[in-house]
C-alpha positions as CSV (number, residue, x, y, z in Angstrom):
1,M,58.7,-13.1,57.3
2,G,58.0,-9.1,57.3
3,G,57.1,-9.0,61.0
4,D,54.0,-8.3,62.7
5,Q,53.0,-5.4,60.1
6,Q,53.4,-7.6,57.2
7,Q,51.5,-10.7,58.3
8,A,47.9,-11.2,56.8
9,R,48.3,-8.6,54.2
10,D,48.4,-9.5,50.4
11,T,50.3,-7.6,48.0
12,V,48.2,-6.8,44.8
13,I,49.7,-5.3,41.6
14,V,47.5,-3.7,39.0
15,G,48.9,-3.1,35.6
16,F,47.7,-1.0,32.9
17,T,48.9,-0.5,29.4
18,V,48.9,3.0,28.3
19,Y,48.8,4.5,24.8
20,A,49.7,8.1,25.0
21,P,49.7,10.7,21.9
22,P,52.5,10.9,19.6
23,D,55.7,12.4,21.0
24,T,54.6,12.2,24.5
25,D,57.7,12.3,26.6
26,V,57.5,9.3,29.3
27,L,60.5,8.4,31.5
28,T,60.9,5.2,33.7
29,T,60.7,7.4,36.9
30,D,57.4,9.0,35.9
31,Q,54.1,8.7,37.6
32,F,50.8,8.9,35.9
33,R,47.0,9.4,37.5
34,I,44.9,6.4,36.1
35,R,41.5,6.0,37.0
36,G,42.4,8.2,40.2
37,Q,44.9,6.1,41.4
38,V,48.8,7.0,41.2
39,C,50.6,4.3,39.3
40,E,54.5,4.1,38.2
41,V,55.8,3.6,34.9
42,T,57.3,0.1,34.7
43,G,59.6,-0.7,31.6
44,E,60.8,1.5,28.8
45,P,58.1,3.3,26.9
46,G,57.8,2.1,23.2
47,D,57.3,4.5,20.2
48,W,55.2,3.2,17.4
49,H,56.7,5.6,15.0
50,Q,55.1,6.4,11.7
51,S,53.1,4.3,9.6
52,P,54.5,3.4,6.4
53,F,51.2,3.0,4.8
54,T,49.4,6.5,6.4
55,G,52.3,8.5,7.1
56,T,50.8,9.1,10.6
57,R,52.3,9.0,14.0
58,G,51.6,6.3,16.2
59,P,51.0,6.3,20.0
60,V,53.7,6.1,22.6
61,Q,52.9,2.9,24.4
62,F,54.0,1.9,28.2
63,A,53.2,-0.3,31.0
64,A,52.3,1.3,34.4
65,D,51.3,-0.5,37.8
66,R,49.7,0.3,41.1
67,V,50.9,-1.7,44.1
68,T,48.9,-2.2,47.2
69,G,49.3,-4.2,50.4
């Protein structure tokens, strides 16, 4: 499967959970550099909104993956 170019290669996916500052605009089509590697946003970013206890804004959370192989 995959022909001569694909044989003997393993696909490795490295995933990160990123917590960005409040009001960061993140789209599912964005790419970010994490630890020197280009990673793509996977899934919908989540916004923690405002804390009912302190009134401060929470982070924007998203997943980013780097695929090799």
